[in-house]
N, C-alpha and C positions, 0 to 999 in steps of 0.2 A: 403236767401243767404246760400250757403253751408258752413258748418263748418268743414267738413272732407276734407282733401286734401292730395295728394301724396307728400311726401317729395322729394326735389331735390336729385339727386344721390350723390352729394358731402356731403350733410348733413347725408344721410343714411349711407354713408361710414364711416363718423366720429363717428356716433353712434355705428356702428358695431365694429369700432376700439376700443371703450371704453370697450367692452366685452373681447377683446383679449389682448389689450395693456394698461396696467395701470401704468407702470413705466419702466425705461430702462431695468431692469432685465427681463421683459416680452419679450422685443425685442430680447435680447440675447438668451432667451430660444427658441423662435420660429426659429431664424436663425441657432442655433446649431442643432435643430431637422432636419431642411432642409439639413444641411451639413452631418449629420449622415445618413439620408435617401438616400443621393446621393452616398453613398459608400466611403466617404472620410476616410482615415486613419490618417489624420493630420488636426487639426483645430486650428487656431490662432485667438484670440480675442484681439482687441485693443480698449481701451476706453479712453475718456478724460472727465473731469468734471463729474465724476460719471455716464457717459453715456449720460448726457444731452447735451454735446458738440459733441461727436462723439462715435459711435459704429461701429466698422469695424470687420467683420468676414470673414476670408480667409480659404478656404478648397481646397483640391486636389481631389474633387469628380468628378462625371461624367460630370459636366458642362452643359450649355444650348446653343442651337443654337439661331439664331436671332429670328426666329418665336416663339420658346419656351420662349425666354426672354420677348417678347412683351406680350405673353399670361399670363406669370407668375404674372403680376401685375393687371390682371383682376380678379374681385371677382368670387369666386367659380370655378376658373381654377386650376385643379390639375392633377397630373399624377398618383396618388395613387389609385383612385377608378374611375369606369366608370358608375355604376348604384347603386340603393339602396341596392341590395343584397350584394354588395361588403362591405357594412358597417359591415357585420358579419364575415368578413375574413380579417380585417385590421391588418397588421403586421408592418406597418410603423408608425413612431411617428407622422407625419403629414398626413392629408388627407382631411381637410375641404376646402382648397383653400382660406383661409382668411388671412393668416399671412402677406404675402408681400403686398397685396392691403391695408390691415389695417394699416401697418406701413407706407406705402407710402402716405396715406391720411393725416397723422399727422406729416410728417417730410420732409426733403429734402434728397432724396435717390438716390444713384448711384449703379447700378449693372453691374459688369464686369464679363463676363463668356466666356469660350472656352471649347467645348467638346474635348476629348482627340484625336479624329480622324480628327480634323480640324486644319488647319494651322493658321487661323486668328480668333480672338475673336470679341466680340461686347460689347459696353458700352451703357447702358440705363440710362437716367437721368429723374427723376420725382420729382415734388415738390407739396406738398399739394394735391396729387392725380391726378395732371395734367402732362402728358407726355411732356417733353421739348426737348428731343434729343435721337436719336438712331444712333450709329456710329460704324464703324469698328475700331479695335484697336489691338495692340499686347498685349497678355496676357498669363500667364501660364495656363496650363490646370486646370480646376476647376472653382470656383466661388468666387468673392469678392463682398461683400455687405457693402456699407458705408451708415450709417444713421446719419444725422447731424441735430442739432437744433430740437430735438424731441419736439412735441407739440408747435412748433413755431406759428401755426395758431389757437391754442386753449389756449389762455393765462390763462383761468380759470383752466384748467387741469395742465398746467405747474407750476402754483404757488403752487399747492398742492404737488409737488415733495419735497422730503426731502433734507437735506443738502448733499453736494457732497460726503462726507465720508460715510454717511448712505446709499446712493444709491450704492456706490462702494461695501459696505459690502453685499448688496442684490445680486449684480452681482456675487461676489465671491461665495456666497451660491448657486446661480443658476448654475454656471459652475461646481461647485463641485458635485451637485446632478445629473447634466446631465452626467458627466464623470464617475460616480460611476459604472454603469453596463457595461461600454465599455472600459475595460482595454486595448484592442487591438488597440484603437485609441489614438493617442497622442494629448494632449490639452495644449495650452499655453495662459495665460491671461496676457496682459501688460496694465499698467495704466500710460498713458502719457510717454511711452517709458521705464518705469520701470517694470521689470518682477515681477508679483505678484504670479502667479501660473504656475508651469511647471510640467506637468504630461507626462513623456515619455511612449510610448506604451509598453505593457507587456502582456505576456500570463498568468500571475498569478493574479487572482482576489484579493488575499490577499495583493499583492504588491500595488494595487491601493487603497485598503481600508486603508492600513497602512499610506499612504501619507495624505489621506483626513480625516481620523478619529483620527490620532495621533498614535504614537508608543505605548502608554500605552494601548489603545484599542487593537491593533494588538497583543501585547504580551500576553494578557489574553483572547483573543477572543475564543469563543466556537462555532464551526460550525457543521452543520448537513445538510444532503441532503436526501430528501425523494421523492418518485415518486409513483403515482398510475395511474389508468386508466384515470383520469380526469386532473390531473395537476402534475407538478414537482415543488418542493419548496427547496430553499437553504436559511438557516438562519445563520447569523453571529451575535453572541450575546456577550455582555459584562456581566461579573458577576454582581450580584445584588449590591455589594459594590461600583460599579461605577455608580449607579443610580443617576439621576439628578432631580432637582425640576422643570425642564421644559422638554417638549417632543420634543426639537429641535434636538435631536440626534437619532430620530426614522425615518428610511428611508424605504419606501415600494415601490417596483417596480412590475408592472404587465407587462409581456412581454417586460421588460426593459424600461417601461414607468413609470416615477415617478408619484405617485398618493398620494392623501390625502383621506383616507377612514376610517370612524369611526368604521366600522365593523372589519377591519383588526387591527386597533389600539386596540380595545377592545379584540380581540383574542390574541394579543401579551401580553397585560396586564394579561389576564387570564392564559396564558402559564407560565408567571413568578409566578403567584399566590401569595402566602404568602412570597415569597422571597423579595418582595418589600414593603417598608413602605408606608402608605397612603400618597398620594400627591407626590410620587416619580415616575419617568419615567425611563425606561431602555434605554441604548444605544444599538440599534439593527438595523440590515440591513436585510430586507426580500426580496428575489427575488422569484417571482411566475411566472412560465411559464405555460400557459393554452391555450387551443384551442380558437382562436379568436371568434369562434361562441358561446363560453360560457361566453363571457364578452362583455358588451356594453360600448364602449369608447366614444360614441357620446352623452354624457350627458351635457357637458358644452363646450363653445368655447375654454376655456383654456386647455381642454383635461386632466385635473388632477383629474377628478371625473369619476368613473366607476360604473357599476352595474353588479354583477355576476348573471348568470342564476341560479346557485345553491349555494347561499350564505352560507347556513348552512354547506354544505360539505367543502367549502373553510375555513370557520371559524374553523371547527373541525380539519382539517388537520394542520392549523397553530398552534392551541393550542397543538395538539399532538406532532408535530415536536419540538416545543420549550420545552415542558415538557421532552421529551426524551433527547434532547440535554443537558439540565441542569441536568437531573438525571444521565446521563452517564458521565458527566464531573467529573473529580477527585475532590471531596470535600476536601478542606484544612481546618481543624479545627484549628483556630488560638488562641484558648483559651478554658478554661473549660466551661461547660454548667452552666447557672445560677443556683446557689444553691449549687454547689460543688466546687467552685473556686472563684478566685478574678478577673478573666479576662472576658471580654465581647466576646461572641461567634461571634458577628457581627463586631468586631474590626478587621481591617487589621493588618498585621504583624507590630511589633514595628519598624522594619527596614524602613518602609515606612513613618515614622513620623519624623517631625522636631519639637521637643518640649522639655520641661523640663522633667526630669526623673519621677517626681511625680506630679500628678494633684492636684491643690489646687484652692480655690476660690479667685477671685480678691477682693480687698478691696472695699466695697461699698462707692461710692462717695456721699456725702450729696447733696440732691436736694430739690426742692420746695415741699411744703406740697401737698400730693397726693389728687386728687379730690375724692369727696364722691362716694362710690360704693353702689349700691342697696343692701338692707339688705339681700335679699336671696342669693346674690352672694358674699357677703363680706367675708373676711378672718375670720374664726370662733374663735374669742377670741384672747387675747394677747399671745405672744409666750410662756410666762411662764406658761400658762394654757394648753399648748400642751404637752402631754406625748408621746414620741416616743416608739412604741411597737416593731418595727422591719422593715424588708424590705421583700417585696414579689417579688419573681422572679428576684431579683436584678434590679428591674425596678420601683416599687412603694414603697413609704414610708408610713407605716401604723401608725396612731396616734390615741390616745384617747383625746377627748376634753370634755369640761364641759357638753355639751348637746348631745354627741354622738361619732361618729367615723369619722376619716378623712383619705382619701386615696390620696396621692400626687404623680403625675407623675414627677419623678426626672428630666427627660430630658426637659420637657415643663417648669418646674419651673426654672431650671437653665438657660434655653434659655431666659426667661423673665428677669432674673437678668443680664445676659451678655448684652442683648439688651439695657437695660436702662443705664448700666455702659458705654457702647460704645457711646450712644447718648449724655450723659452728658459730657463725655470726649471730644467728637467731638465739642460740643457746646462751650466748654471752649477754645479750640485751635485746636489741631489735636491729633489723637490717637498716643500714644507713640509706636515707633517701637523698636524691639529688633534685633540687628545685629547677624546673624548666624555665628558661628565659621567656619563652612563648608557650602558654598553655596549649595542650593538644586537645582538640574537640572530638568527643566520642558520641556516636549515636547508638544507644542501647535499645534492646527490646523492652516491652512493658514489664515482663517478669524480671529482667536484669535491673531495670530501674527500681522496682520495689525492693529487691535484695539490697542494692546499694544504699537506698534511703534508710533501711532498717539495720543493716549490718556493715555499712561502709566504714565505720570507725575501726573495725577489726583489721582493715587493710593497712592502717598506719604502721602496724608491726612490721610490715614488709616494705616500708618506705614509699607507699603509694598513697597519694592524696587526691581525692576526687571531689569536685564541687558541682552541685546541681545548678545547671544553667537555665532550666526551664524545659517543660515537656519531657522528652526522652534524651535530651542533650546534657552531657556532663563535660566538665573541663578537667583534664588530667594535669595537675600542677606539680606533682612530685613523683618520681619513679625510683626504683631500687638502683643505687649507684653501681652495683656490681654487674648489672645487666646492660649490655650494649647491643645496638643494631637489632632492636626487637620491633616486630609489628604489634604495637600496643593495643590496637583494637581487637585483634584475634587473641592475643595473650589475655587481656582482661576479660574477654567474653568467656573463655574457658575457666579462668580463675573465679569469676563471679558465679558461674554455674556450680562449682565445687562449694563455694561459700553458702549457696542456697540450700545445700543438702544438709549440712550439719554445722555446728559451731567449730571454729578453728582450734578450740582447746582440745578437740578430739584428736588423738595422736595420728590415727589413720588419715584423717582429712588434712591435717597439717603436713604430713609426709607427702600426700598427693599434691598439695599446693606447691610445696618446694620442688617436686618433680616437674610440675608444669613450668615453673619459673626457670628451672635449669634447662629444660628442653628449648624454651624460647630464647634463653640467653646464650645458648651454645652456638658456636660457629656452624654453618650449614655445609652440607655436601656441595661441592662445586666451588668452594672458596680456595683460591690459590694462596698458599702459605709460603713465607720466606723460610730459609733454613733456620734462622734464629727462632722464629715462631714455632716451628716443628720441634726443635730441641727443647724449648721452654715447655711446650705441651707435654712431651714425654717425661720431662723431669717432674712436673707437677702431678702427672698421672701416677708415677711411681710412688709418690709421697701420700697418695690417698689411702683411706682405710680399705677400700675394695676396688683395686684397679682393674679387675677382670670384667666388670659389668657396669653398664649405665644404670641409672635409677629405674628404668623400665625393665631391666633384666637382660637387655641385649648385650652380647659380648663386645668388648671394646677392642679386642685384638685377636688375631689368629696366629699361632706359633707353629711353624713347620720346621721340624728337626731335619738334620742332614740325612738321617736314615730314612725318614718319610719321603724326602725328595728323591733319594736314590731308588727307593722302591717304586716311586711314581714313574721314573724313567727306565725302570727295569735294569738298573745297574746291579742291584742285588735282589734276591728272591727270598 
């Protein structure tokens, strides 16, 4: 008996759909790509139930005739290419001819379209890949695609979709990414009749960037444009002090197609170089225009992966352009260099802070007996046995202990202290807030605004109170009393991102939030400490449950024994 069989066309279509469509945001991406390719200058997206109930995309593009409408839902039917050689000259966003048939195979879809030169339009209805009707209808010029009950015929896939709000956030991100390189096209996103995102057409790229990335990014953006024989590149970079612990604000486009590429990401990181702390990612937008013959976009059905013909040249141009942009930007020295002043070179201007005038440590809250630590990683001796010698580079505390020498990273050490204080305080009730005399104005992105409007009440557990002031503007009225000298705009941006992923009741998310708070609330490298502050820091570190590592896992100190030092200087072998 034969064991190999040809799959039915319906099953094959559903399998193919799984490569292209994995969630409602994927449907939105494919439909927006089609609208842009049709020459539309206005695109309206309506969603319900996070796209699981309805996705409706309306454009004023070229439209389709009856025959084209029928062909559009056939697999591998496309107007973008005609033969294999055309794959090396693709300038459109779509070209595979898989989007509409893939979507129609896992949903109930209606397409209404009318070309601009025709009086009457046509409406096509298809459910689960089966054509049910094609009829004449009155319609505006352009195309309207309605997708309802996504994955209705694949219950296993539908049950893996996330909560309505989470799917909505993904759609907001998708529309934002798609709209970034097309400022000349107006985009609007409505959620159940409520406007979520409204991007009017503009001839200024920075205008679109300002709306999508936030006013803070736009006010400090560093831009540069380079061109050579192979490609043109435009970069819009945020200064390093706006770096984040996630790479979710790094956008890369090749011929205005959003891509995810490790090579380009690595090039961006190398371009920033030592301006970034380890584990930090910049906020940056990279636009690359290159001959389509020099890049392969036919790598994955989702079309977000590419391969460059000369990847080394692309890498070098990106690195060089970013280095030049940052080098030629006007450096603002916000403090004295470590060693000849009391301020931190990396600290933003004091005017950007909402904090007490003088930094000091929070009182240690008594906690349970800490677990045993392996001997080789344990805190070396009691605090009274530690003799503070001084501070190195306003970053490391140097100490002499009974059996050698101790080097303490002041930021990592204080981060551990703040983290455990936060955790114990939250375990008791909630973190105490401090009301600000003058509210601090914050400009959030569209997605951040939606998260705060729906989940902002969860932030009160951490002593944070935000009021919606209109548009994307919020007023910060209360902050955690335990945190001092914090850049609240950067801190809240990272905190809100975590809040958008899951509920704060989730232990892993809660722990991540506390880690972010501790990192932003800890003193920075470059802060000159007094002897009393260093002594107090070491005492509090010794009393923590895990004095050896910060919440991110970095070591807080390095212990050199006398025998190690003597071997280092060849006194013993």
